C-alpha positions as CSV (number, residue, x, y, z in Angstrom):
1,X,-58.5,18.0,-49.4
2,X,-59.1,17.8,-45.6
3,X,-59.1,13.9,-45.8
4,X,-56.0,14.0,-47.7
5,X,-54.1,16.2,-45.2
6,X,-55.3,14.1,-42.2
7,X,-54.0,11.0,-44.0
8,X,-50.6,12.6,-44.7
9,X,-50.3,13.9,-41.2
10,X,-50.9,10.5,-39.6
11,X,-48.6,8.8,-42.1
12,X,-45.8,11.3,-41.3
13,X,-46.5,10.9,-37.5
14,X,-46.3,7.2,-37.9
15,X,-43.1,7.3,-39.8
16,X,-41.4,9.7,-37.3
17,X,-42.6,7.4,-34.4
18,X,-41.1,4.3,-36.2
19,X,-37.8,6.2,-36.8
20,X,-37.6,7.3,-33.0
21,X,-38.4,3.9,-31.6
22,X,-36.3,2.0,-34.1
23,X,-33.1,2.8,-32.3
24,X,-34.4,2.9,-28.7
25,X,-32.7,1.0,-26.0
26,X,-35.3,-1.8,-25.8
27,X,-33.9,-5.0,-24.2
28,X,-32.8,-7.7,-26.7
29,X,-34.7,-10.9,-26.0
30,X,-32.4,-13.9,-25.3
31,X,-31.4,-16.3,-28.1
32,X,-34.0,-19.2,-28.2
33,X,-31.5,-21.8,-29.1
34,X,-28.1,-20.7,-28.5
35,X,-25.1,-22.4,-30.2
36,X,-22.5,-24.1,-28.3
37,X,-20.0,-21.3,-29.1
38,X,-22.3,-18.8,-27.3
39,X,-21.3,-20.5,-24.1
40,X,-17.8,-19.5,-22.8
41,X,-15.8,-21.5,-20.3
42,X,-13.2,-18.8,-19.6
43,X,-10.2,-20.9,-20.4
44,X,-8.5,-21.9,-23.5
45,X,-7.2,-25.4,-24.5
46,X,-3.6,-24.1,-24.1
47,X,-4.3,-22.6,-20.8
48,X,-5.9,-25.9,-19.5
49,X,-2.9,-27.9,-20.8
50,X,-0.6,-25.9,-18.6
51,X,-2.8,-26.2,-15.4
52,X,-2.7,-29.1,-13.0
53,X,-6.3,-30.0,-13.1
54,X,-7.9,-32.6,-15.4
55,X,-10.0,-31.5,-18.3
56,X,-13.5,-32.3,-19.5
57,X,-13.7,-31.3,-23.2
58,X,-16.8,-31.0,-25.2
59,X,-16.1,-31.2,-29.1
60,X,-19.0,-29.6,-31.0
61,X,-20.1,-27.9,-34.2
62,X,-22.7,-25.1,-34.2
63,X,-24.9,-26.8,-36.8
64,X,-25.5,-29.9,-34.7
65,X,-28.9,-29.9,-32.9
66,X,-27.6,-32.4,-30.2
67,X,-24.7,-30.1,-29.7
68,X,-27.1,-27.1,-29.1
69,X,-29.2,-29.2,-26.7
70,X,-26.1,-30.4,-24.8
71,X,-24.3,-27.0,-24.5
72,X,-26.4,-25.6,-21.6
73,X,-26.2,-29.0,-19.8
74,X,-22.4,-29.0,-20.2
75,X,-22.3,-25.5,-19.0
76,X,-24.3,-26.5,-15.9
77,X,-21.8,-29.2,-15.3
78,X,-19.0,-26.7,-15.6
79,X,-20.7,-24.4,-13.0
80,X,-20.9,-27.3,-10.5
81,X,-17.7,-29.2,-11.0
82,X,-15.2,-26.7,-12.0
83,X,-13.4,-27.0,-8.7
84,X,-12.2,-30.5,-9.9
85,X,-12.0,-30.1,-13.7
86,X,-11.3,-27.5,-16.3
87,X,-14.3,-27.7,-18.6
88,X,-13.5,-26.6,-22.3
89,X,-15.5,-26.4,-25.5
90,X,-13.7,-27.0,-28.7
91,X,-15.3,-26.0,-31.9
92,X,-14.4,-29.0,-34.1
93,X,-14.9,-27.4,-37.5
94,X,-12.7,-24.4,-36.7
95,X,-9.5,-24.6,-38.7
96,X,-7.4,-23.4,-35.7
97,X,-8.5,-26.6,-33.8
98,X,-7.7,-29.2,-36.5
99,X,-4.7,-30.6,-34.6
100,X,-6.7,-30.9,-31.4
101,X,-9.5,-32.8,-33.3
102,X,-7.0,-35.1,-34.9
103,X,-5.4,-36.0,-31.6
104,X,-8.7,-36.9,-30.1
105,X,-10.7,-39.2,-32.4
106,X,-14.0,-37.5,-32.8
107,X,-16.6,-40.1,-34.2
108,X,-19.5,-37.7,-34.0
109,X,-20.8,-34.5,-32.3
110,X,-21.0,-33.8,-29.5
111,X,-18.1,-35.8,-28.1
112,X,-16.8,-35.5,-24.5
113,X,-13.4,-36.5,-23.4
114,X,-11.9,-36.5,-20.0
115,X,-8.1,-35.9,-19.8
116,X,-6.0,-36.5,-16.6
117,X,-4.2,-33.7,-14.9
118,X,-0.8,-35.0,-16.0
119,X,-2.3,-35.4,-19.7
120,X,-1.1,-39.2,-19.6
121,X,-4.6,-40.6,-20.1
122,X,-7.8,-39.7,-21.8
123,X,-11.3,-41.3,-21.8
124,X,-14.2,-40.7,-24.1
125,X,-17.6,-40.4,-22.2
126,X,-20.4,-42.6,-23.5
127,X,-23.1,-40.5,-25.2
128,X,-25.8,-42.1,-23.1
129,X,-24.4,-40.3,-20.0
130,X,-24.3,-36.8,-21.4
131,X,-27.8,-35.7,-20.4
132,X,-27.9,-37.7,-17.2
133,X,-26.2,-35.6,-14.5
134,X,-25.9,-38.4,-12.1
135,X,-24.3,-40.7,-14.7
136,X,-22.1,-37.9,-15.9
137,X,-20.9,-37.1,-12.3
138,X,-20.2,-40.7,-11.7
139,X,-18.0,-40.8,-14.8
140,X,-16.2,-37.7,-13.5
141,X,-15.6,-39.3,-10.1
142,X,-14.5,-42.7,-11.7
143,X,-12.0,-41.0,-13.9
144,X,-10.5,-39.0,-11.1
145,X,-10.0,-42.2,-9.1
146,X,-8.2,-44.1,-11.9
């Protein structure tokens, strides 16, 4: 009988402890492999269209592993070069973005386009330059000069 009471007491104590700590304010660990949509650029496509800055647009889908790998790289470019460009991310499989995706021919994901400030020209960036910051920066500078 004594063994039974001790076992029940320990079980109840463990259950109470679990219930108390279940809803505690423990920090949530960061996502291990965030999706591109987890990164915000702070500007919408419509807002960027109205501004007088050229755009760098990353077309992506969340299920694409390369898009997931490129998202933090593109975000680092945004942090460094947002003085010259508006950096945008466009979720290609979102029905709201269908017209944007149709306007820019998207052969695969991710796809990055540069668009001039007056919106008269656009250029697709070669995939080989996406992960090479020096090459990407050179593409940015070349596009600004032309």
